[in-house]
N, C-alpha and C positions, 0 to 999 in steps of 0.2 A: 514606574510600577510595571512589573512583568505581566504580559497578557497570558490568561489561562488558555491552554490548548486542550480541546476536548477531542479525543480519539475514540472511535467506536470499534470494538473488536467483535467479530462473529466467526463461527466455525466456517472454514473454507468449504468443506463438504460436511453435510449433516451426519454422516456415518463414520467420519474420521475425527478422532479426538486429537487434541494437541497440535492443531494446525489452524491458524487464525488469519483472516484477512482484516487489515486495519483500514478504516475510512476516516476521512476528515472532510467536513463540509460537503458530504455526498460523493466524494471521490475515493476510489480505491487507491490507497497510497503505499501499501506495503503488506508484509506478511511476517508472522512469527510462527515458528513451528519447532517441535521437539525432534531432534535428529539423533536418536538412539542414546546419546550421552550428554548432550548439551542443547540449550535453546538457541536457535538461530533467528536473527531478525534482519530485515532488509527493507529499505524504502525503494519502491518500484514505480515511480512516476515516469512518464515517457520523456525523459531528458537525461543528459549525462549526469551521473551521480559520482560524487567524490568517494574515496575509500572509506571515510568515516560514516557513510550512509548505510553501513551494514556491520553486523558483528555477532557476537555470541554472549551468552550469560548463563549462569548456573541455575536460574529459575525463571518462571514465566513473569513474575513481577519485576525481576531484574531486567528482562528483555523489554518489558513495557516501558520501564523508566528510561533505558538507553534509547529506545526507539523514539520516545517523546522528546528527549533532549536533542537527538539528531534532527527530528522533524522541526522543532523550534528553531534550530540553527538554519535549516533549509529555508524556512519562512523568513528569517531575519536577513539572510544573505542573498536571497533570490528576488529579483525585481518582479513586481506584480504582473507586468506584461509578459515576462518569461513564463511564469506559472500559468497564465491564461493560455499561452500557446500550448503548454503541456496538456491543459484540460481540453483544448480543441482537438489535439491528437487523440486523447482518450475518447472523446465523443465520436470522432470519426471511426476509430477502431470498433467501438460498440455498435455503431450504425452498420458498418460493413459486416460484422458478425451476425447481426439481426437479419440483414438482407440475405446472407448466405444460408442461414438456417431456414428462412422463409422459402427460398428457392428449393432447397433440399426437401423440405416438407411437401411443397406443391408437386415436386417431381416423383414423390414416393407412390 
């Protein structure tokens, strides 16, 4: 039986419509946005991505379906320890950004 994958989509920026960040299990894993004539989707976790981890669709729903299918494939073809290394890179980048923002704020 296939596992259900739950993705959460939220606007990337509150004042910009048609640009969404997708999250899975608390991790930012990709983006879907409207690019003047088509919807563009891309998985963006910190590891090498195959060509099929991005694409276009005629609608937001089509992009969501294609993204979910590609994400399911990533989950089934990627070893858990490799995904954990990607999440570690993500946490390190977030921590570095937080430190940089804190230093900049303190120096203002």
